[in-house]
N, C-alpha and C positions, 0 to 999 in steps of 0.2 A: 618431449616424447617420454622421458623417464617418469615424469609426474603422471602422465596419462597411463603408462604401463602400471605404475604402482596403484593408481586409482582403480584400475581394473583387476587388482589382486596379485599382480606379478611382484614378488618380493625377492626372487632369486637373482643375485647379482650377475651370474653368468647369462641368464636369460635376458636380462636388461642390456648387458653388453652386446649380446647377439642382435637384439632388436635395434639398438641405437648406434651400434658400431663405435661406441666410446671406448677409450682406454680403461683398463681396470681401475686405475687411480681416480680418474674423473668420475666414473660410475659409482665408486665407493663413496666419494665425497658427496655426490648428489643424494645417494641413498641415505647417508648419515644425516644430511640436512633436510630430508624430505618433510618432516613435520613443520619446520619453520617456513619452508618454501610453500607448502600447501596452505598454511595459515595466511601468508601474504598475497596469495593469488587475487583475492578481491581488490586489494589496493593496487596491484599491478594492472589489473584490467581497467580500473578507474583511471589510472595514470595514462595508459595507452589510449583510451577513449578521449581523454582530455587533450592529449597531444594531437590526435587525428583531427579533432574539432578545431584546435588552434591552427593547425596547418591549413585547413580549409579556409578559415577566416583570413589568414595571411594571404593566401593565394587568390582569394576573391576580393581583397582590399578592404575587408571589414575590420581588420586589426593591424595597426602599424607594427612593423617588424620590431621596433625598439621596445614595444610593450610585451613582446613574447615571453622573455625570461621572467619578468616580474609576475606575469599571469601564471606561468608554470610554477614558480615558487609559491605563490598564493594558493594554488590548487593542491599542491603537495602538502602544504602546511595544514590544510583542512583535515587530512586523514589522521593527524597526530592527536 
C-alpha cells in the first residue's frame, strides 16, 4: 500500500501513515527504502508468479514435492 501511495505521488509520511495505519517508525523505514523497494518489484512479481505456478504443479501432481526447493532456488538464481 505504501508503494502504491508513493507511486501515485503521495510523499507525505503523515498521509501515508493515515492511509496505511502503519506506525510512524514502520512508515518512515518504508519511505526511506522506497527506491530500492520499487526497483525490486519486477523481481518480486516474477518470484510470486513462479511460486504460484510451482504450487499448481505440485497440487496437480506435475511436480514432485521434493523438487520444489531446488526449482525455487534455480528460478531465483536466474534473476541475478
